[in-house]
Each structure stands twice: as structure tokens, then as C-alpha cells.
C-alpha positions as a Markdown table, in Angstrom:
| # | Residue | x | y | z |
|---|---|---|---|---|
| 1 | Met | -57.8 | 83.7 | 78.1 |
| 2 | Asn | -60.5 | 82.8 | 75.6 |
| 3 | Phe | -62.8 | 80.8 | 77.8 |
| 4 | Ser | -64.7 | 81.1 | 81.0 |
| 5 | Lys | -67.0 | 78.9 | 83.2 |
| 6 | Gln | -69.5 | 81.7 | 83.1 |
| 7 | Lys | -71.1 | 83.4 | 80.1 |
| 8 | Gln | -69.6 | 86.8 | 79.3 |
| 9 | Ala | -70.1 | 89.5 | 76.7 |
| 10 | Asn | -67.8 | 88.0 | 74.1 |
| 11 | Leu | -67.8 | 84.4 | 75.4 |
| 12 | Thr | -71.2 | 83.2 | 74.3 |
| 13 | Arg | -70.7 | 79.7 | 72.8 |
| 14 | Lys | -71.6 | 77.1 | 75.4 |
| 15 | Val | -69.6 | 73.8 | 75.2 |
| 16 | Thr | -69.5 | 70.8 | 77.4 |
| 17 | Val | -66.3 | 68.8 | 78.2 |
| 18 | Arg | -66.9 | 65.1 | 79.1 |
| 19 | Ala | -64.4 | 62.7 | 80.7 |
| 20 | Phe | -64.0 | 59.0 | 79.7 |
| 21 | Lys | -61.7 | 56.2 | 80.6 |
| 22 | Val | -60.7 | 53.3 | 78.3 |
| 23 | Asn | -58.8 | 50.0 | 78.4 |
| 24 | Ser | -60.1 | 49.0 | 81.8 |
| 25 | Asn | -60.2 | 45.4 | 80.6 |
| 26 | Asn | -56.7 | 45.2 | 79.2 |
| 27 | Asn | -53.2 | 46.4 | 79.6 |
| 28 | Asn | -53.2 | 48.9 | 76.7 |
| 29 | Asn | -52.4 | 52.5 | 77.2 |
| 30 | Leu | -54.3 | 54.9 | 74.9 |
| 31 | Tyr | -51.6 | 57.6 | 75.0 |
| 32 | Lys | -49.0 | 55.0 | 73.8 |
| 33 | Gln | -51.4 | 53.5 | 71.3 |
| 34 | Ile | -51.8 | 56.9 | 69.7 |
| 35 | Ala | -48.1 | 57.6 | 69.8 |
| 36 | Ala | -47.3 | 54.3 | 68.0 |
| 37 | Ser | -50.2 | 54.6 | 65.5 |
| 38 | Lys | -49.3 | 54.6 | 61.8 |
| 39 | Ser | -52.9 | 55.4 | 60.8 |
| 40 | Leu | -53.6 | 58.4 | 62.9 |
| 41 | Ala | -51.9 | 61.5 | 61.3 |
| 42 | Ala | -52.9 | 65.0 | 60.5 |
| 43 | Gly | -54.6 | 65.3 | 57.1 |
| 44 | Thr | -55.6 | 61.6 | 56.9 |
| 45 | Ile | -59.1 | 61.1 | 55.5 |
| 46 | Ile | -61.2 | 57.9 | 56.0 |
| 47 | Gln | -63.9 | 57.5 | 53.4 |
| 48 | Tyr | -66.4 | 55.8 | 55.6 |
| 49 | Ser | -69.2 | 55.9 | 53.1 |
| 50 | Ala | -70.3 | 57.9 | 50.0 |
| 51 | Thr | -71.9 | 60.5 | 52.3 |
| 52 | Lys | -69.5 | 60.4 | 55.3 |
| 53 | His | -65.8 | 61.1 | 55.3 |
| 54 | Ile | -63.8 | 61.4 | 58.5 |
| 55 | Lys | -60.7 | 63.6 | 58.7 |
| 56 | Cys | -58.0 | 63.9 | 61.3 |
| 57 | Lys | -57.4 | 67.7 | 61.0 |
| 58 | Glu | -54.9 | 68.1 | 63.7 |
| 59 | Ile | -52.8 | 66.0 | 66.2 |
| 60 | Lys | -50.0 | 67.1 | 68.4 |
| 61 | Thr | -48.4 | 66.1 | 71.7 |
| 62 | Ile | -47.5 | 68.5 | 74.5 |
| 63 | Asn | -46.5 | 67.6 | 78.1 |
| 64 | Asn | -47.5 | 63.9 | 77.8 |
| 65 | Thr | -50.9 | 64.6 | 76.4 |
| 66 | His | -52.2 | 64.3 | 72.8 |
| 67 | Phe | -54.6 | 66.9 | 71.3 |
| 68 | Ile | -56.6 | 65.6 | 68.4 |
| 69 | His | -59.2 | 67.3 | 66.2 |
| 70 | Phe | -61.5 | 65.1 | 64.0 |
| 71 | Thr | -64.2 | 66.2 | 61.6 |
| 72 | Ser | -66.9 | 64.2 | 59.9 |
| 73 | Tyr | -68.4 | 65.6 | 56.7 |
| 74 | Asn | -70.5 | 64.9 | 53.7 |
| 75 | Pro | -68.4 | 65.6 | 50.5 |
| 76 | Asn | -71.5 | 66.6 | 48.5 |
| 77 | Glu | -74.3 | 67.8 | 50.8 |
| 78 | Gln | -77.6 | 69.3 | 49.7 |
| 79 | Val | -78.4 | 72.2 | 52.1 |
| 80 | Ser | -81.9 | 73.4 | 52.5 |
| 81 | Val | -82.5 | 77.2 | 52.5 |
| 82 | Ser | -85.4 | 79.6 | 52.6 |
| 83 | Pro | -85.3 | 81.5 | 49.3 |
| 84 | Ile | -86.5 | 85.1 | 49.1 |
| 85 | Asn | -88.2 | 84.4 | 45.9 |
| 86 | Pro | -90.6 | 81.4 | 46.2 |
| 87 | Lys | -89.7 | 80.3 | 42.7 |
| 88 | Asp | -86.0 | 80.0 | 43.5 |
| 89 | Lys | -84.7 | 76.5 | 44.5 |
| 90 | Asp | -84.4 | 75.7 | 48.1 |
| 91 | Leu | -81.6 | 73.2 | 48.0 |
| 92 | Phe | -78.0 | 74.2 | 47.4 |
| 93 | Pro | -74.9 | 71.9 | 46.9 |
| 94 | Val | -72.2 | 72.4 | 49.5 |
| 95 | Lys | -68.8 | 70.7 | 49.3 |
| 96 | Asn | -67.4 | 69.1 | 52.5 |
| 97 | His | -70.3 | 70.0 | 54.7 |
| 98 | Asp | -69.3 | 69.3 | 58.4 |
| 99 | Asn | -71.7 | 67.3 | 60.6 |
| 100 | Leu | -69.3 | 66.7 | 63.6 |
| 101 | His | -66.4 | 68.5 | 65.1 |
| 102 | Ala | -64.7 | 66.3 | 67.8 |
| 103 | Phe | -61.8 | 67.6 | 69.9 |
| 104 | Tyr | -59.9 | 65.3 | 72.3 |
| 105 | Met | -57.2 | 65.5 | 74.8 |
| 106 | Ile | -55.7 | 62.2 | 75.9 |
| 107 | Lys | -53.6 | 61.6 | 79.1 |
| 108 | Gly | -52.8 | 57.9 | 79.8 |
| 109 | Asn | -56.1 | 56.1 | 79.5 |
| 110 | Lys | -58.3 | 59.1 | 80.1 |
| 111 | Ile | -60.0 | 61.2 | 77.4 |
| 112 | Ala | -61.3 | 64.7 | 77.7 |
| 113 | Ser | -63.9 | 65.2 | 74.9 |
| 114 | Leu | -65.5 | 68.3 | 73.4 |
| 115 | Met | -68.0 | 67.7 | 70.6 |
| 116 | Leu | -69.8 | 70.2 | 68.5 |
| 117 | Ile | -72.5 | 70.2 | 65.8 |
| 118 | Ser | -73.6 | 66.6 | 66.8 |
| 119 | Thr | -73.2 | 66.0 | 70.5 |
| 120 | Asn | -75.3 | 63.0 | 71.4 |
| 121 | Trp | -73.9 | 59.5 | 72.1 |
| 122 | Pro | -70.4 | 60.8 | 72.7 |
| 123 | Glu | -69.1 | 57.3 | 73.9 |
| 124 | Val | -70.3 | 55.7 | 70.6 |
| 125 | Lys | -68.9 | 58.4 | 68.4 |
| 126 | Thr | -65.6 | 58.4 | 70.2 |
| 127 | Ser | -65.2 | 54.6 | 69.8 |
| 128 | Lys | -66.1 | 54.7 | 66.1 |
| 129 | Leu | -63.8 | 57.7 | 65.3 |
| 130 | Phe | -60.8 | 56.1 | 66.9 |
| 131 | Gly | -61.8 | 52.7 | 65.4 |
| 132 | His | -61.7 | 54.1 | 61.9 |
| 133 | Phe | -58.0 | 54.9 | 62.6 |
| 134 | Lys | -57.4 | 51.3 | 63.9 |
| 135 | Ile | -57.4 | 52.2 | 67.6 |
| 136 | Asp | -60.0 | 50.0 | 69.2 |
| 137 | Ile | -61.4 | 51.3 | 72.5 |
| 138 | Ile | -64.6 | 51.2 | 74.5 |
| 139 | Pro | -65.0 | 54.5 | 76.4 |
| 140 | Thr | -66.9 | 54.6 | 79.6 |
| 141 | Cys | -67.8 | 57.8 | 81.5 |
| 142 | Ile | -65.9 | 58.8 | 84.6 |
| 143 | Leu | -68.4 | 59.4 | 87.4 |
| 144 | Arg | -68.5 | 62.0 | 90.1 |
| 145 | Gln | -68.1 | 59.8 | 93.2 |
| 146 | Asp | -69.8 | 62.3 | 95.5 |
| 147 | Thr | -73.0 | 62.2 | 93.4 |
| 148 | Val | -72.9 | 58.4 | 93.1 |
| 149 | Ala | -72.5 | 58.2 | 96.9 |
| 150 | Lys | -75.6 | 60.3 | 97.3 |
| 151 | Leu | -77.6 | 58.1 | 95.0 |
| 152 | Gln | -76.5 | 55.0 | 97.0 |
| 153 | Ser | -77.2 | 56.6 | 100.4 |
| 154 | Asp | -80.6 | 58.1 | 99.4 |
| 155 | Gly | -81.8 | 55.0 | 97.5 |
| 156 | Leu | -83.3 | 54.7 | 94.0 |
| 157 | Lys | -87.0 | 55.2 | 93.6 |
| 158 | Ala | -87.1 | 55.1 | 89.8 |
| 159 | Val | -85.2 | 55.5 | 86.5 |
| 160 | His | -86.9 | 57.8 | 83.9 |
| 161 | Val | -85.7 | 57.5 | 80.3 |
| 162 | Asn | -86.9 | 59.5 | 77.3 |
| 163 | Leu | -85.5 | 57.6 | 74.4 |
| 164 | Glu | -85.6 | 56.7 | 70.8 |
| 165 | Val | -82.9 | 54.1 | 70.4 |
| 166 | Met | -81.9 | 51.8 | 67.5 |
| 167 | Ser | -80.0 | 48.7 | 68.4 |
| 168 | Ser | -77.3 | 49.7 | 65.8 |
| 169 | Asp | -76.5 | 52.8 | 68.0 |
| 170 | Phe | -74.4 | 50.5 | 70.3 |
| 171 | Asn | -71.0 | 48.8 | 69.7 |
| 172 | Lys | -72.3 | 46.1 | 72.0 |
| 173 | Gln | -76.0 | 46.1 | 72.6 |
| 174 | Pro | -76.6 | 46.3 | 76.4 |
| 175 | Gly | -78.6 | 43.4 | 77.9 |
| 176 | Phe | -81.5 | 45.4 | 79.3 |
| 177 | Leu | -82.1 | 47.0 | 75.8 |
| 178 | Lys | -82.0 | 43.7 | 74.1 |
| 179 | Ser | -84.5 | 42.2 | 76.4 |
| 180 | Leu | -86.9 | 45.2 | 75.9 |
| 181 | Ile | -86.6 | 45.0 | 72.1 |
| 182 | Gln | -87.3 | 41.3 | 72.1 |
| 183 | Asn | -90.6 | 41.9 | 73.8 |
| 184 | Glu | -91.7 | 44.6 | 71.3 |
| 185 | Pro | -93.9 | 43.8 | 68.3 |
| 186 | Ala | -92.0 | 42.6 | 65.2 |
| 187 | Val | -92.0 | 46.0 | 63.5 |
| 188 | Lys | -90.0 | 47.5 | 66.4 |
| 189 | Gln | -87.4 | 44.7 | 66.8 |
| 190 | Thr | -84.6 | 47.0 | 65.9 |
| 191 | Gly | -85.4 | 49.8 | 68.4 |
| 192 | Ile | -87.5 | 51.3 | 71.1 |
| 193 | Ser | -88.9 | 54.8 | 71.7 |
| 194 | Gly | -91.0 | 56.6 | 74.3 |
| 195 | His | -90.8 | 57.2 | 78.0 |
| 196 | Leu | -89.5 | 54.3 | 80.1 |
| 197 | Thr | -89.9 | 54.3 | 83.9 |
| 198 | Ile | -88.3 | 51.5 | 86.0 |
| 199 | Asp | -89.8 | 51.7 | 89.5 |
| 200 | His | -88.1 | 50.2 | 92.5 |
| 201 | Lys | -91.3 | 48.6 | 93.8 |
| 202 | Gly | -91.8 | 46.6 | 90.6 |
| 203 | Asn | -88.1 | 45.9 | 90.0 |
| 204 | Pro | -86.4 | 45.9 | 93.5 |
| 205 | Gln | -83.5 | 43.7 | 92.4 |
| 206 | Leu | -82.8 | 45.8 | 89.3 |
| 207 | Ala | -83.1 | 49.0 | 91.4 |
| 208 | Lys | -80.6 | 47.7 | 93.9 |
| 209 | Ser | -78.1 | 46.7 | 91.2 |
| 210 | Ile | -78.4 | 50.2 | 89.7 |
| 211 | Glu | -77.7 | 51.7 | 93.1 |
| 212 | Asn | -74.6 | 49.5 | 93.6 |
| 213 | Asn | -73.3 | 50.0 | 90.0 |
| 214 | Pro | -74.8 | 52.8 | 88.0 |
| 215 | Ile | -71.9 | 52.9 | 85.4 |
| 216 | Pro | -73.5 | 50.5 | 82.8 |
| 217 | Trp | -76.7 | 52.6 | 82.7 |
| 218 | Ile | -74.9 | 55.9 | 82.5 |
| 219 | Ser | -72.6 | 54.6 | 79.8 |
| 220 | Asp | -75.3 | 52.9 | 77.7 |
| 221 | Leu | -77.9 | 55.7 | 77.8 |
| 222 | Asp | -77.7 | 59.2 | 76.3 |
| 223 | Ser | -78.2 | 62.3 | 78.4 |
| 224 | Asp | -82.0 | 62.3 | 78.3 |
| 225 | Phe | -82.6 | 60.2 | 81.5 |
| 226 | Tyr | -82.5 | 60.8 | 85.2 |
| 227 | Phe | -82.6 | 58.9 | 88.5 |
| 228 | Glu | -85.3 | 59.7 | 91.1 |
| 229 | Thr | -84.2 | 59.1 | 94.6 |
| 230 | Lys | -86.4 | 57.9 | 97.5 |
| 231 | Lys | -86.2 | 61.4 | 98.8 |
| 232 | Ser | -87.8 | 62.5 | 95.4 |
| 233 | Glu | -84.6 | 64.3 | 94.3 |
| 234 | Lys | -83.8 | 64.3 | 90.6 |
| 235 | Ile | -80.2 | 63.2 | 89.7 |
| 236 | Thr | -79.5 | 63.7 | 86.0 |
| 237 | Ser | -77.1 | 61.6 | 84.1 |
| 238 | Asp | -74.9 | 64.7 | 83.4 |
| 239 | Ser | -74.7 | 65.4 | 87.1 |
| 240 | Leu | -73.4 | 61.9 | 87.6 |
| 241 | Arg | -70.8 | 62.2 | 84.8 |
| 242 | Leu | -67.6 | 64.1 | 85.2 |
| 243 | Thr | -68.3 | 67.0 | 82.9 |
| 244 | Gln | -67.7 | 70.8 | 82.9 |
| 245 | Val | -69.5 | 73.5 | 81.0 |
| 246 | Tyr | -67.4 | 76.3 | 79.4 |
| 247 | Tyr | -68.1 | 79.4 | 77.4 |
| 248 | Thr | -65.9 | 80.6 | 74.6 |
| 249 | Ile | -65.9 | 82.6 | 71.3 |
| 250 | Pro | -68.2 | 81.3 | 68.6 |
| 251 | Tyr | -66.8 | 80.4 | 65.2 |
| 252 | Gly | -69.6 | 80.1 | 62.6 |
| 253 | Ala | -73.0 | 79.0 | 63.6 |
| 254 | Lys | -72.2 | 75.8 | 65.4 |
| 255 | Ser | -68.5 | 75.5 | 66.2 |
| 256 | Ile | -65.4 | 77.0 | 67.8 |
| 257 | Leu | -61.8 | 77.4 | 66.7 |
| 258 | Ser | -59.5 | 74.5 | 67.4 |
| 259 | Lys | -57.1 | 76.6 | 69.4 |
| 260 | Tyr | -59.9 | 77.6 | 71.8 |
| 261 | Ala | -61.0 | 73.9 | 72.1 |
| 262 | Glu | -57.4 | 73.1 | 73.0 |
| 263 | Glu | -57.3 | 75.8 | 75.7 |
| 264 | Ile | -60.5 | 74.5 | 77.2 |
| 265 | Leu | -59.4 | 70.9 | 77.2 |
| 266 | Ser | -56.0 | 71.8 | 78.7 |
| 267 | Asp | -57.8 | 73.5 | 81.6 |
| 268 | Phe | -60.1 | 70.5 | 82.1 |
| 269 | Val | -57.2 | 68.0 | 82.1 |
| 270 | Lys | -55.1 | 70.1 | 84.4 |
| 271 | Asn | -58.0 | 70.4 | 87.0 |
| 272 | Glu | -59.5 | 66.9 | 86.7 |
| 273 | Phe | -56.9 | 64.4 | 85.5 |
């Protein structure tokens, strides 16, 4: 076995598997959508822009699950280096320089996701990757119900968010973000940044709605936020999401081999789906 849930001598690359569900608002089945797709095939390249190409490197089906490996890359990247001789150039051309490795395992309408190199905004990245191959989905995170129950029973004292968000980061801009942006000076109308605290004393109705239904907040915001309960306990967004940390064998500086990603995702799907 080439992975573990604890760091070991040869298993040093830490990766996080995240769980999503899709098609909650329709009768589609993602597993069947992928099986019927004529656009999603191994070796297919989508030229999204001059600097970003997306490739489906691998897709296969075993035991009613699809395993898919996407990469996003710049076909002509200029990579910065630190030359030994100060007179040497510090930019080198690199062909097909990867900026994202995304591994997925799909069972029904559930997705197990493992991303490397670029790991932020996984819901947005997942939606856009599948969208380029003509499969339109809006992923939402699967929550740990025991942690949600704790948030609801203890009560919400405040939401703390460290963020730098552009409105274009979202497929559908969430209402709370839109209202914040509209109140900012004109120069910031496309985004907000800084530390945002929403306190239950100043916003009791909003705090109550978050307690009752935290899913929109967890889905819309990245990992750099947390809930503070009325018992002063910190509940991070990752502890609310259904996730699992694994350790495996590194491959290069920032990634792992596809076969190890498949082993990890298979273990996660078997235990959680």
C-alpha cells in the first residue's frame, strides 16, 4: 500500500481528499453524464486560452466509479530561477508547465477530489474543469453532520474570514459577497480583501441563518475562515467539510503519481461513499 493516514519514512507527501455532491437541483446523474459524454476522453486537450490548456490525461471506469485525471498547463511558460552567475538570465522557457493536477473519483452524484499544485477554490476549479468538457455541474461540499450539529447546539458567536476575493472567482456570485462589494469604494467594486468578522450581536438574524444552514457559507468561501461558537471554540471550515488527509510518495516537487492518487481516492470512496 502506497499511502497512509499518518506520515511515514517514505510517505511524506501530504494530500487532502475533499468530498462534493452535485445535481441536487435536477435529475441528472454525474456518473451517467460522464459515461455518455462524447467530449471527455483520455488525451483530449481544451485550449482555454493562450496561456492555459486543459488536458484529460486519464479516464477509466471500475466497479461503478469513474477515475479521472486532469492537468492544466501553460504551453510556453517562463520559469524564474536563481542563477549561479549573476550575469546569467533568470528566466527559462518551459514547455507545457503544469499549474494544476486534479484527480477525481465519481460515484453516482458524489465526487472525491484530490488537487495538487493549486489547491484553493476546489469547488470552482471542479465546476470549470468539467464545464470545459461540456458537463455542467455546481459542486457543493459534503458536511460532517456531527460537527454541524455541534455548531448548532453550541450557537454561533462570530464568523471570521481572511479573504482576498474577486467577484469573478465565483460561477454565481453569492448574495452576501455582492452586497459587501457594492458598499466598497468604486476602485474595489470587483473584489474585497482583509479580515471580515460577523458577530452574532450585531447580526443576530444572519448568525441564526448560518447556524441553521452553514452550507452556503462553506461552499462559497475558501478554507481560510472559521466559526467561533458561543463556547469560544474554533470550528474551521475544513473540520466541517468531509475531508481526509493522506500521506503518499512524492513525485517531483509538488505532485504524486496518478496510480497513487487512484489508490487514495479508492480508499476514501470505499470508506465514505
